N, C-alpha and C positions, 0 to 999 in steps of 0.2 A: 395155550397160556406158555408153554417151555419157549415158543419161539421168541413170544413178548418178555419174558425174563431175557432171556438171551440176549435180545436185543438192546433190553435196558441197561444189563450188565456191560456190553459193548460201549452204551455208549458213556455208562460213568468211568470206564477206563478209558474211552478217548479224552474225555474234560479234564480227568487227572495227568493225563500225559500231555495235555497242552500246556505251554510256557506260560506263566503268569503274565497280565496284561501289562504292558509298558506304560509308565507313568506318562501323564498328557506332556507335550513339549510346550514349553513356555511359549509360543509361536501358535498353540493351539487353545490360548483361551481366549473369553469371548470377544468378537469384533467391537470395535469403538467407533460409534459413530455419532458425526456432529453438523451442526450448519456450521462448516466453517468459512462459508462464502456470505455469512448475512451480516449487513449491516455495513456502515460506511468503508470502503475499501475493498468489499465483497465484488466478485467480477464472475458472473455463473457463467460457466462455458467458456472461462478463459484458461487456455491450455501452454500458452507462448509466453514465457516468461520474458521475452526482449522486448515485446508490447506491452507488460503487465506494468503500471502504476498502482494495483492493488491486490490482494487476495494471498501474501506471500506465506500467509499463517499455513494455507494447502498446498502451494508449488515447493516449498521448501521441503515437504516430505520426500519429497522423490529426485528433485535437481538441489544442486549445493553450490554457494559460493566461494569463492577463492578464500575472503573474510567474512566475520559476522560479527552482530553487536552480540556482547555478552546477555545471560538472563536478565539484568538489569537495566538494558538500552543505556549502560555507561561507558562502555569503552569496547572498541573492536578488537577482536580476537581471530586466530586462524579457525580456519574450515577445511577448504581442500588444501591451502597454503599450512603447511605445520607452522611454519616461519615466515618471518616478513621483515624487513628493511627497507626503512627510507633516509635517504640521503639529507645531511645537513640542508641543501639548498632547494630539495624538494623535487628534484628535476630527475629521480631514479628511486625505482621501487624494484626491489628483489625479491621473489619468493619461491621457499623452497616447498616441493608440492609433496603430497599424500601419497602412501604406494596404495593406489586401489583400483578396483576396474568398475568400468560400466556395468548395467545390469544385463547389459548381454554378454558380459565376459571379455570383451576386449578393455585393453589396459587404458587407465586414464594418463597422459603424458602432456608436456609441453606445448606440443602441436595441438592440442585442443584448446589451450589457454590462449595461444596464437590465434586460431581459427575462431574462438568465440569472440574477442574483443574485435578483430577485423569485420568480423560480422556483424557487431553491434553500432562499429562506428559507421556501415553505411546505412545512410538512409532508405537507403532504395528497400531493405528486409521490412520497414515497419518499425524498425527499432526506434525507443524512446531515448537510448544512451549517447545517440549519435554526435551531438551537440557538448554532452558531458565529457566525452572522452576524446575528444578534440583534440586537446595537449597532448596524447599518447604519440611521439614521433615516432618511436622504433619498438618493436616487440624482439628481443633476443629471447634465443633458446639454448643456451649453451650447451644443454644435456636433455635428458626426460623428462628430469624432474627439478629442473630449476627455469625460473623466467624473469628477466628483466625488462622491464619498462622504463623507457625514456621518453623526457617530457618536454617540450619547446620552450615552456613557461609552467613554472609551480602552479600546483592545483589542490589547493587546501581540502577540498570535497573529495576527492580521488577515492579515499579509502571508505569512504561513505556511499559514494556510487560503487563500488566494487563488493558492498555488501549485497547490493540487490541485483548485482549479473550475475545470472546464474550460468556456471557450466555447462556448454554443449557439447557432446560427442562430432568431430571432424568426419569419421567413419561412415555416419550415418545419413549426415547433412550436406557434407562439401558438394555432391551432385546436382541440389535442387537449387535453380537460378535464383538469384536475389530477390529478384521482382514478385515470385512466387512463393517464398519461403512463409510470407505472415498466415497466408491461409491454406498452409500446405498441409494435408486432412494427416499427418504424423504426429501433431502434436495432441491429437483427441485420439490416436489409434495405438499407435506402438513407438510412444514416446521411450526414451532411454535416459536414464540419472545415473547417479553416483551414491545417491542418499538412502535412509533405512528402509525405504519402503518401494515397492516398484510399482508403475502404472499396469491395473489389472484390466477392469471395463469401464466405458462410461455410458450411459443408459441416457439418452438424451433426454435433457430438462429434469432429469431425475437423482442422478446421483452418479459420482464416481468411487470405484473402489481400488485400492491399494493392497496390495499383498507382502508380507512381510520379506527382505531381502536379509537371505542367513546369511549372506558372506560379507556382512555391513561391518567395515574395519572397526566402527566403534562398540561391536558385540551385535548378536543377534537379538532381533527385538523380543521384545517380552508377547506383544500383541501381533495375532498373525495378519488381522486384515484392520484396516481403517476405511472409512466409508464417509464421504461428504455428502451429507441428504440438501438438496435445491429446495430454497422455500420463497414462494413471491413476495414474501416481507417477514419482517421479524415478529409479527403477533401471531401466525402460523409456525414462527419454528418455537416461539415460546408455548405455544400452546401443543408442538409435540415432545418438546424438554419436560413439560409438567404431566405428559401423561407417560414418559420412560420409554418415549420413543428414541431419543437422541440423548444425547449425556453432555452435550455443550454447545452454547448459544450466546452470541453476540445478543444483547439486550437494550434496552432503552432504561432510563434512569428511573421512572417510574415502576416499570418491571422488577427491575433491579433491588428497589426497596422492599418489593413485595416477597422477594425470596430469603431476604435477610433472617435470620431468627430462625431458618427451617433447617435441619439438621441432615435435611436429605440433599441439600443443595450449598455449594460452596460460590460463594458472589466475589467479583476481583473486579477490582477497579483501579482507574488511576489516570494519569495524564494523557490526552490522547496524542500531543504533540502537532495537533493538526489547526491551524488556522482558517476559521470560517470565513467566507469574505462574501460581496457581492460583487462579481467582476465587468467590468465597462468594455465590451468588443470594441476596441480602438478603430477598427474598420466601419462602426456605427457611427454615421456623423452627431447623434446624440449627445455624447458625453465630450466632444472634443473642446468645451469652456470648463476648465477647473471649475469655476462657480457652479456649474451642475452639479458636479461629483462633490464638490464639500455641501450643499442642499441636500443630496443625498444622505451624506454620514450626521449631518444636523437633525434630519427630518425621521433619525430611527433612534426610539430610546432603547438604549441597549442595554443599560443597567435595569430596567423593568425587564425585559425581555430573560435576562439572565436570571432575575430572580424569580417570574413567576411560572416561564417556561422549562428552565434549568435546575431550580430547586437552589441558585446559588452556585451550582457545580460547574461554574464556568468563569473566566476572568477576561473582561473586554480588553480589546487591542487598540492600538493606536496608531500602530504600523504591523507588519509581520509577525513580530516579536512580542512574548509578554514577560519572557525572562526578565528581571531587574539588570543584570548583567550588560544586555542588550539594548537596552532603552537610554539615550540621551535625554538630557535636561532640557526643559523649552519644548517636548512634542504638543502640537496642539491636540487637544482632548475630544474637539469636536460634540462638545456637549449637546444635548437633545435641547433643540431651540425650533419649532416650528416656525414661527416666526421670522427667525434669521435665514431659515431655508426658504421661504418664499421671497423673502428679499433678495436672495440670491439669485433664485431663478429668476424675478422680474428684471433684475438689470444683467442677466446672460440673454435674454429675452425668450426665454422658454415657451410663448405661445406661439412666436414664431418657428422654433426649432421642432416642436413636437404638440406641445399643449396639452390636450386630453387622448390623444390617440392612444390605443393601447399597446403596451412593450411587453413581448414576449420575456418572462424569467423563467429561463429552463435551469433545472436542476437535476441531480441522478438520486437524491434522497428522497425517498419516497415512506418514510416512517411517520408514524402520528405524530411523534413530537416536530419533525419537520414540516409536515402540513400546518402546524401551528403556529410552528416559526414564521412560516411565510405568510399565513394570514396576517399574523400581526405585522409585517413589515410591507404588505402591500396596502393594511388600513392606515398605519403611518404614514406611507408616502402618496398616498391617496388625499392626506388630508392637507398636503402641501401643494396639490395639483398635478402629480407623476403617478399615471395608471398601469401601473407592472400588474399582468396577467401569469401567476405560477402555472409552470406544466414541467410534472414532475414523469421522466423516463426512466427504463432499465437502462444499465451501465452501458449496454454495449450499444444501445440506441443512440445514447446522451455521445458517447465516444467517437461514435459513428458521424455524427453530427458536427461535432466540432474539430475532428482531424480529417473530414471528408477533403480531397484533392481540391476542390472548388466548391467552396464552402457557401450556402446562403446564411449571409450573416442575419437576413430576416429571422431567422431561427431562434437565436440565442446572441441578441442584442446584450442582455443582462444576464445573468449566471447565478446561481447561488451555488457553491462550490468549497471546496477544502483543500489545502495542501501543509505537507508536513513542514513544520519550523523547525524540527527537533530528528533527533539527539544534536546531529550536526546543521548549526544555520543556513550554511551554503546549501541545503535542501531546495528552499525556497527559489533558488536562481532558475531551475528548470521553468517556472511558470512565468518570470517576470525580465528575464535578460533577452534584448535584443535575438543575440544571438541563437535563442533555444525557438524560436518561431519556425513551426511545422513547416518541412517535413524534420528538421534537426534537431527539435524539442519540445516542451510541453506547454510553451507559451502562445497558445491556440487563441489569445484575446488579441493576439496581434501587436502588445505593446512595445512602443519604441519609443521610451523615455531616457537619454542621454545620461541623466542624473541616476538612476536607479539600475541602468547598465553598468554604469560605470564605476558607481559605489560595488556592484557586486563582482566587478571584475578584478577592485585593486582587494578586495577581500580573499578573494580566493587565489590571488597570486602571493598573496604574503606568506615569508617562510616564517618571519617571528613571531611564534605564538603568543607573546605578551602582548603584541598589537593585535591580536584578529579581534577582540570585543569590540575596540576601539573603530576597526575597519565594519562590522557589524553593524554597529550603533550609527554610520553611516548610511548604511542600506536602509535600516528604520529612518532615518531623519527623510531622506529621500521618499521613503514610500510616505511619510506624514505629510509631508509638504505638496507633491505629485500627485497622489491620490488613485494611483495605477489600479487600488480596488477600494472599496470600500471596507475596510477592516472589520470585524463585527467582534468576534470573539476564539478563545480556545477554551473547548468545553472536555470535561472529565468522560471517559467512556466505562463501557460496563459487558465483564460478560459472565457467565453462570455456568458454572460445571457439576456435573452428579458428583457426589460425595463416594461414588462408588468409584471414581476415576482416581487412580494412584499416581503421583510425579508426573501430573500433567501439569504443563507449563504453559500458559496464555498470559500474553500483554497486551493492553489496549493501543499497540504500536500503530503507526500511520501506516497504511497501507500493508498493515497484519505484519509488518517487519522489512524481512526476516530476522531473528534473534535466535539466539542458541536454546531451542527447546527441548533438545534432546528425545524427541520423540520415540526412539528406538527404548525408552526406559517406561514408556505409558503404559501402563496397566488398568482393567476393569474387572471387577470382582463379578 
């Protein structure tokens, strides 16, 4: 008994002598888990920002561009560039760089910027930026914190392009051959960026985890870990959201409505800045005659689909743009008229061209809403004698099909897809200009229309801001007349976040952004 009393006394003295427990560090707060790659723009397993056309909500947590859109998608501001200047003739762009470090401790310098841009200009790397950066003639680095880009011709969309170009570490990637860079395991195992979070680990097809970068120049992140869980579709993600397993997900319009009024969640909605379209593969002989493309437009009751399947939360498009300032007078509205569609097909000799043979309609949209939209499109086209068969695949399969070195045109004679039509209207150039045909850019439909390419070139080369809208009206007019696509609509998009998330910023931006979301301030209760 005496020994027991002595032991208890000793234990009590030891406890009293111990220092008080330290308050939990801010970075020890609960992890934030979300479905950041669900929905349009998501790209499961995509870790290479040079090849990314979506998924920037997630990539921008650990990689950063020189410049970025603000949190309202209204203006471009500095990111890794603390200051930037554009000459009056738009032939010179100067950037002053932030004093910061890569996640591995190496300094970020102008040499990294030069390396990144030169790598992105090289189509052999699998970069989607090659054609968009082609106007950059020289990259000057007078000191470690200054970069000057010299252009051969003005490029009004250059800053918009640079918002998506994530800076890469020269010291980590310079010895990897350009031809093998795209599929190098570095992207998914040991990537280093400059952002508020560091890459921690990737469990194949399940989740990616990031850890706080305590040395981040914007301040130590509030939350210690952010986790991106992968889901096969939005329905599975929404179920996890309702169950409290995740705190954020992209959702469909119907699901968004079901969350409204529930204080446990915050519904975020807005313009998607993405135009949806049926894309005509120009290598397929089916679409060579303009009358056939016109028939497709007249066969689809876009207004009915917008009202019944989008609940009115979309605006029909007669070119790539729906903003009033970018649409000239006199556009053909392509009113729903199945009889006119039949007449146009007869005049083009559709029975001889294809008749009722099935035509694959490839898409990466696999949501319930998209399935219903394509079923409606299929029925409407069938009514006039065009037999399309929708085929939905995951994004990697879709990209692998359309960007293959030797594509099988029969796998995607027609696509249902979307492309950013804002905030900068020059964003459409990458999918329509002849100069952007792969491997240079994203014109995977191999569109070769001088009227469209010429209109884009004139708009991008325009140095007078007052004339920009007029230039893009010419693009709209050319698209409306020559129909490289059957343009459909621009819809709203929705996200739902748990009310327990604080300072959380998400926008329905095309491809997920990027934009200044300040994830270092995100917190979870």
